[in-house]
PAFI-89898 format. One record per residue (C-alpha): chain; x, z, y; residue in three letters; residue number from 1. Coordinates in steps of 0.001 Angstrom, whole numbers, plus 500000, padded with zeros to 6 digits. Layout:
REM PAFI-89898
> ch, xx, zz, yy, aa, i
> A, X, Z, Y, ALA, NUM
...
***
This chain:
REM PAFI-89898
> ch, xx, zz, yy, aa, i
> A, 487150, 501590, 511465, MET, 1
> A, 485447, 503447, 508618, LEU, 2
> A, 481732, 503977, 509037, CYS, 3
> A, 480031, 507241, 508181, SER, 4
> A, 478508, 507280, 504724, GLY, 5
> A, 480976, 504689, 503460, TRP, 6
> A, 481655, 504411, 499751, THR, 7
> A, 484552, 502400, 498292, PRO, 8
> A, 483653, 498841, 497465, ARG, 9
> A, 485375, 496561, 495020, VAL, 10
> A, 486720, 493485, 496734, ALA, 11
> A, 484750, 490380, 496744, GLY, 12
> A, 481740, 488505, 495606, GLU, 13
> A, 483870, 485419, 495275, ALA, 14
> A, 486329, 487252, 493013, VAL, 15
> A, 484676, 489091, 490131, THR, 16
> A, 485948, 492622, 489648, ALA, 17
> A, 487938, 493045, 486447, PRO, 18
> A, 485782, 495948, 485274, HIS, 19
> A, 482744, 493695, 485064, SER, 20
> A, 484287, 490851, 483133, THR, 21
> A, 487008, 490498, 480557, GLN, 22
> A, 490474, 490071, 481998, TRP, 23
> A, 491828, 486590, 481192, PRO, 24
> A, 493391, 486558, 477763, ARG, 25
> A, 497130, 486799, 478089, ALA, 26
> A, 497623, 483984, 475605, ARG, 27
> A, 496464, 481722, 478433, ASN, 28
> A, 499042, 483225, 480742, THR, 29
> A, 502058, 481123, 481526, ARG, 30
> A, 505064, 482993, 482851, ILE, 31
> A, 507644, 480803, 484514, ILE, 32
> A, 511052, 481465, 485919, GLU, 33
> A, 511846, 483323, 489108, VAL, 34
> A, 511797, 481156, 492170, GLY, 35
> A, 508539, 479694, 490962, ARG, 36
> A, 505896, 482294, 490135, SER, 37
> A, 504108, 484596, 487754, VAL, 38
> A, 501070, 482590, 486678, ARG, 39
> A, 497803, 483110, 484877, SER, 40
> A, 494398, 481438, 485201, PRO, 41
> A, 493021, 484357, 487237, ARG, 42
> A, 496034, 486043, 488769, CYS, 43
> A, 498867, 483888, 489908, ARG, 44
> A, 501296, 483485, 492742, ALA, 45
> A, 501406, 479710, 492929, SER, 46
> A, 504267, 477661, 494305, ASP, 47
> A, 502574, 477494, 497677, GLU, 48
> A, 501973, 481272, 497587, ASP, 49
> A, 505579, 482124, 496769, ALA, 50
> A, 507437, 484161, 499404, PRO, 51
> A, 509650, 482428, 501901, ASP, 52
> A, 513163, 482938, 500574, VAL, 53
> A, 515004, 481084, 503295, SER, 54
> A, 518220, 482500, 504669, ALA, 55
> A, 516388, 483657, 507764, GLY, 56
> A, 514029, 485864, 505796, ASN, 57
> A, 515671, 489224, 505094, ARG, 58
> A, 513059, 489976, 502434, LEU, 59
> A, 513792, 486815, 500467, GLY, 60
> A, 516620, 488044, 498191, PRO, 61
> A, 514816, 491274, 497318, LEU, 62
> A, 511559, 489470, 496575, LEU, 63
> A, 513359, 487043, 494295, LYS, 64
> A, 514724, 490035, 492383, LYS, 65
> A, 511256, 491565, 492234, LYS, 66
> A, 509815, 488311, 490865, HIS, 67
> A, 512524, 488291, 488208, ALA, 68
> A, 511890, 491924, 487293, ALA, 69
> A, 508136, 491360, 486977, VAL, 70
> A, 508685, 488217, 484900, ASN, 71
> A, 510980, 490138, 482579, GLN, 72
> A, 508496, 492991, 482226, MET, 73
> A, 505664, 490598, 481366, LEU, 74
> A, 507820, 488843, 478825, GLY, 75
> A, 508809, 492114, 477165, GLU, 76
> A, 505217, 493362, 477010, LEU, 77
> A, 503914, 490335, 475150, GLY, 78
> A, 500478, 488800, 475497, THR, 79
> A, 498373, 491220, 473482, ASP, 80
> A, 499937, 494387, 474891, THR, 81
> A, 499542, 493069, 478429, LEU, 82
> A, 495869, 492388, 477868, GLN, 83
> A, 495275, 495770, 476270, GLU, 84
> A, 496928, 497682, 479111, ARG, 85
> A, 494946, 495833, 481786, LEU, 86
> A, 491645, 496381, 479984, GLU, 87
> A, 492366, 500043, 479264, GLU, 88
> A, 493121, 500715, 482937, ALA, 89
> A, 489740, 499342, 484043, THR, 90
> A, 487890, 501221, 481314, GLN, 91
> A, 489458, 504538, 482355, MET, 92
> A, 489625, 504586, 486186, PRO, 93
> A, 491613, 507215, 488031, THR, 94
> A, 489732, 510467, 488627, GLN, 95
> A, 489171, 511528, 491319, PRO, 96
> A, 489104, 507968, 492587, SER, 97
> A, 490053, 506485, 495971, HIS, 98
> A, 491668, 509680, 497190, ARG, 99
> A, 493111, 508198, 500401, LEU, 100
> A, 489799, 506637, 501403, ALA, 101
> A, 488107, 509951, 500641, ALA, 102
> A, 490572, 511692, 502963, LEU, 103
> A, 489647, 509243, 505691, VAL, 104
> A, 485998, 510098, 505169, GLN, 105
> A, 486789, 513805, 505397, GLU, 106
> A, 489424, 513909, 508143, ILE, 107
> A, 489127, 510778, 510242, SER, 108
> A, 485359, 510350, 510120, MET, 109
> A, 484216, 513695, 508732, GLY, 110
> A, 482076, 516425, 510142, ASN, 111
> A, 484979, 518166, 511819, THR, 112
> A, 484670, 518985, 515482, ALA, 113
> A, 487656, 516789, 516222, GLN, 114
> A, 488193, 513865, 513825, PRO, 115
> A, 491832, 512874, 513544, ARG, 116
> A, 493824, 510207, 511727, PRO, 117
> A, 495061, 510679, 508186, VAL, 118
> A, 498837, 511034, 508398, LEU, 119
> A, 500812, 509422, 505578, VAL, 120
> A, 504549, 510089, 505591, LEU, 121
> A, 506887, 507460, 504162, GLU, 122
> A, 509810, 508584, 502023, MET, 123
> A, 512329, 507285, 499531, GLY, 124
> A, 515881, 507599, 498261, ARG, 125
> A, 518519, 507779, 500990, ASP, 126
> A, 521090, 506372, 498549, SER, 127
> A, 521393, 505551, 494841, PRO, 128
> A, 522749, 509068, 494297, THR, 129
> A, 519607, 510772, 495633, THR, 130
> A, 517937, 512689, 492816, THR, 131
> A, 514268, 513082, 491933, SER, 132
> A, 514669, 516813, 492561, ALA, 133
> A, 515795, 516124, 496138, GLU, 134
> A, 512805, 513849, 496648, LEU, 135
> A, 510350, 516449, 495383, THR, 136
> A, 511867, 519029, 497731, GLU, 137
> A, 511432, 516651, 500665, ARG, 138
> A, 507887, 515818, 499584, ALA, 139
> A, 506959, 519499, 499561, GLN, 140
> A, 508549, 519962, 502987, HIS, 141
> A, 506542, 517058, 504419, TYR, 142
> A, 503316, 518474, 503036, VAL, 143
> A, 504135, 521880, 504466, ASN, 144
> A, 504669, 520176, 507824, CYS, 145
> A, 501164, 518710, 507754, GLY, 146
> A, 501299, 515437, 505808, ALA, 147
> A, 497903, 514501, 504406, HIS, 148
> A, 499455, 512007, 501980, ALA, 149
> A, 502837, 510539, 501050, LEU, 150
> A, 504076, 506982, 500493, ALA, 151
> A, 507037, 506865, 498128, LEU, 152
> A, 509273, 503788, 498140, GLN, 153
> A, 510232, 502947, 494547, THR, 154
> A, 511896, 499520, 494629, CYS, 155
> A, 515540, 499553, 493534, ASN, 156
> A, 518119, 497139, 494934, GLU, 157
> A, 517936, 495046, 491756, ASP, 158
> A, 514161, 494614, 492064, GLY, 159
> A, 513268, 497113, 489342, THR, 160
> A, 510951, 500049, 489976, THR, 161
> A, 511894, 503717, 489809, ASN, 162
> A, 508775, 505175, 488225, LEU, 163
> A, 510649, 508391, 487432, GLY, 164
> A, 510737, 509302, 491130, ASP, 165
> A, 507021, 508577, 491447, LEU, 166
> A, 506175, 510694, 488418, PHE, 167
> A, 508205, 513618, 489777, ALA, 168
> A, 506858, 513503, 493333, VAL, 169
> A, 503225, 513148, 492222, VAL, 170
> A, 503550, 516311, 490165, ARG, 171
> A, 505263, 518290, 492920, SER, 172
> A, 502455, 518081, 495517, VAL, 173
> A, 498675, 518168, 495632, ARG, 174
> A, 498173, 515501, 498269, VAL, 175
> A, 497681, 511828, 497349, PRO, 176
> A, 500919, 509936, 496704, VAL, 177
> A, 501007, 506176, 497199, LEU, 178
> A, 503591, 503984, 495522, GLN, 179
> A, 505264, 501722, 498078, SER, 180
> A, 506754, 498633, 496448, ASP, 181
> A, 506198, 494867, 496224, TRP, 182
> A, 503108, 494261, 494101, PHE, 183
> A, 502876, 490809, 492544, LEU, 184
> A, 500869, 491410, 489357, HIS, 185
> A, 498143, 493880, 488238, PRO, 186
> A, 500395, 495318, 485528, ILE, 187
> A, 502424, 496969, 488306, GLN, 188
> A, 499243, 498701, 489457, VAL, 189
> A, 498694, 499927, 485891, VAL, 190
> A, 502200, 501443, 485901, ASP, 191
> A, 501468, 503161, 489233, ALA, 192
> A, 498196, 504529, 487868, LYS, 193
> A, 499851, 505919, 484753, GLN, 194
> A, 502525, 507608, 486877, ALA, 195
> A, 499768, 509372, 488822, GLY, 196
> A, 499746, 507413, 492092, ALA, 197
> A, 496554, 507558, 494130, ALA, 198
> A, 497144, 504066, 495468, GLY, 199
> A, 499711, 501416, 496268, VAL, 200
> A, 501296, 499967, 499387, LEU, 201
> A, 502753, 496484, 499026, GLY, 202
> A, 499825, 494139, 498457, VAL, 203
> A, 500731, 491660, 501169, ILE, 204
> A, 498592, 488629, 501971, ALA, 205
> A, 501586, 486630, 503192, ASN, 206
> A, 503406, 487161, 499866, ILE, 207
> A, 500731, 487169, 497152, THR, 208
> A, 498605, 484464, 498795, GLY, 209
> A, 495556, 483433, 496768, ASN, 210
> A, 496160, 486261, 494285, SER, 211
> A, 495704, 488927, 496957, THR, 212
> A, 491915, 489398, 496589, PRO, 213
> A, 492282, 489831, 492843, LEU, 214
> A, 495044, 492428, 493233, LEU, 215
> A, 492826, 494284, 495706, SER, 216
> A, 489825, 494012, 493383, SER, 217
> A, 491742, 495171, 490319, PHE, 218
> A, 493221, 498163, 492133, THR, 219
> A, 489793, 499205, 493400, ALA, 220
> A, 488358, 498799, 489883, ALA, 221
> A, 490858, 501299, 488482, VAL, 222
> A, 489963, 503857, 491167, GLY, 223
> A, 492966, 503416, 493452, MET, 224
> A, 493439, 502425, 497089, ASP, 225
> A, 495429, 499293, 497957, ALA, 226
> A, 495567, 498371, 501641, PRO, 227
> A, 496060, 494615, 501985, VAL, 228
> A, 498682, 494032, 504640, GLU, 229
> A, 497954, 491281, 507170, VAL, 230
> A, 500047, 490084, 510085, VAL, 231
> A, 497643, 487770, 511914, ASN, 232
> A, 493962, 486961, 512377, GLU, 233
> A, 494039, 484021, 509979, LEU, 234
> A, 495124, 486257, 507100, GLU, 235
> A, 492520, 488824, 508111, LEU, 236
> A, 489712, 486261, 508109, HIS, 237
> A, 490870, 484812, 504787, ASN, 238
> A, 490681, 488258, 503191, MET, 239
> A, 487429, 489210, 504908, GLU, 240
> A, 485426, 486658, 502912, LYS, 241
> A, 486421, 488492, 499722, TYR, 242
> A, 485167, 491798, 501145, GLN, 243
> A, 488573, 493462, 500926, VAL, 244
> A, 487829, 497147, 501659, PRO, 245
> A, 491196, 498379, 502986, PHE, 246
> A, 493618, 496705, 505401, PHE, 247
> A, 497127, 497564, 506527, GLY, 248
> A, 499220, 496540, 509515, ILE, 249
> A, 502997, 496918, 509897, ASN, 250
> A, 503438, 498658, 506552, LEU, 251
> A, 506059, 496832, 504522, ALA, 252
> A, 506538, 493507, 506241, VAL, 253
> A, 506496, 495020, 509688, GLY, 254
> A, 506794, 493365, 513043, ILE, 255
> A, 510457, 493347, 513913, SER, 256
> A, 510546, 491748, 517351, LEU, 257
> A, 512378, 494099, 519681, ALA, 258
> A, 509911, 493789, 522540, ILE, 259
> A, 508627, 497076, 523970, PRO, 260
> A, 505001, 497569, 522978, GLY, 261
> A, 504833, 494376, 520903, PHE, 262
> A, 504000, 496067, 517591, ARG, 263
> A, 501323, 498155, 519295, ALA, 264
> A, 499812, 495064, 520944, ASP, 265
> A, 499601, 493212, 517623, ILE, 266
> A, 498087, 496235, 515878, ALA, 267
> A, 495572, 496662, 518686, ASP, 268
> A, 494530, 493007, 518473, ALA, 269
> A, 494089, 493082, 514694, LEU, 270
> A, 492283, 496428, 514666, LEU, 271
> A, 489805, 495003, 517143, GLY, 272
> A, 488984, 492182, 514724, LYS, 273
> A, 488498, 494317, 511606, MET, 274
> A, 485235, 493893, 509676, PRO, 275
> A, 482771, 496741, 510038, PHE, 276
> A, 483170, 499470, 507435, GLY, 277
> A, 486700, 498761, 506223, VAL, 278
> A, 489464, 501380, 506159, VAL, 279
> A, 492669, 500750, 508108, THR, 280
> A, 496215, 502071, 507996, ILE, 281
> A, 498898, 501207, 510556, VAL, 282
> A, 502637, 501787, 510283, GLY, 283
> A, 504167, 503470, 513322, ILE, 284
> A, 507688, 504173, 514547, GLN, 285
> A, 506922, 506385, 517552, SER, 286
> A, 504404, 508870, 518918, ILE, 287
> A, 503206, 506295, 521434, GLU, 288
> A, 502572, 503693, 518727, GLU, 289
> A, 500557, 506303, 516869, GLY, 290
> A, 498498, 507153, 519933, ARG, 291
> A, 497741, 503512, 520668, LEU, 292
> A, 496893, 502715, 517045, ALA, 293
> A, 494480, 505635, 516817, ARG, 294
> A, 492971, 504702, 520160, GLN, 295
> A, 492404, 501179, 518812, ALA, 296
> A, 490602, 502553, 515759, GLY, 297
> A, 493198, 503128, 513022, ALA, 298
> A, 491954, 505493, 510319, ASP, 299
> A, 495396, 506265, 508849, CYS, 300
> A, 498882, 506255, 510295, LEU, 301
> A, 501909, 505545, 508109, LEU, 302
> A, 504763, 507467, 509704, VAL, 303
> A, 507744, 505249, 508916, LYS, 304
> A, 511020, 506619, 507587, ARG, 305
> A, 512889, 505502, 510696, VAL, 306
> A, 510692, 507809, 512771, MET, 307
> A, 511241, 510735, 510418, LEU, 308
> A, 514986, 510161, 510254, GLU, 309
> A, 515124, 510109, 514031, ARG, 310
> A, 513908, 513698, 514278, VAL, 311
> A, 515656, 514993, 511155, GLY, 312
> A, 514304, 517333, 508504, VAL, 313
> A, 514100, 520295, 510872, LYS, 314
> A, 512222, 518295, 513492, GLY, 315
> A, 509405, 516989, 511284, VAL, 316
> A, 507009, 519872, 511896, ARG, 317
> A, 507276, 519614, 515692, ALA, 318
> A, 506960, 515835, 515544, MET, 319
> A, 503798, 516128, 513437, MET, 320
> A, 502235, 518553, 515933, ARG, 321
> A, 503084, 516205, 518787, GLU, 322
> A, 501637, 513220, 516917, LEU, 323
> A, 498414, 515033, 516083, GLU, 324
> A, 498006, 516097, 519715, TYR, 325
> A, 498702, 512557, 520980, ALA, 326
> A, 496011, 511207, 518632, CYS, 327
> A, 493469, 513897, 519453, SER, 328
> A, 492139, 512157, 522544, GLY, 329
> A, 492868, 515128, 524778, ASP, 330
> A, 494446, 514353, 528133, ASP, 331
***
């Protein structure tokens, strides 16, 4: 979906980019207890934006823990320190900036004889005993097998974030590394930036609600990529008016209905509605889903952990070759 000659745009005329105006003073920020929200005049997850934490929502308990962890972090930082860190991040953007979008320009829409999708491999701890050293070894193996970028899951079971893993993996490979977590407040993006992440996965329209355009805008302002995940056309249209530059489908929330082809059908429908010039990334769990997503116009494919675990460590290289061939357009 990326057009040739594209340059990253900061989200939204209706939402002013943080680098062009002072971030709201933290003394005006009101942090309230988990189960309600993290609030500020410009960046808030209001009561109506709060995630569904009903018993039927498997993400509910984890998101409640993430809300609590973010609230605690904001409280510990204090108002002045919070403001200083947000302002410093926008004054010193990541360099080189927008590395994933740049890869799309080079690989998916570049001057190569055969443009192909950017392949992002998802990874994370298999258990609490997994070490950072084991993760860096796996990251290097994935890159050697052809990964263009990595997405590292960093959310612990208690809702806290394992930035140590991110720091280690970023420094073990040369490809862009995205932090995959639940992003509710810009300060989490600042942490990801300082750990060396090229972008973040986990800005989800259904979860962050009215704060989503601002999270997208802030992340773009600090030179990072942040696909906004949408699950239906209404969310897509709501984000489109803010000129969100990067969209994701089936990344973290996912589409869990066990109907053959259902995820691919939803991805195909949403990709066909994408605004001209945006970048897209689609999560896949099979070669066929990857082929269909690329055929529908996906710029990047997030190869989910379940797909990698299915083939095992020794089967990753062959799976990557098969995926690249399936997405090449050759019969």
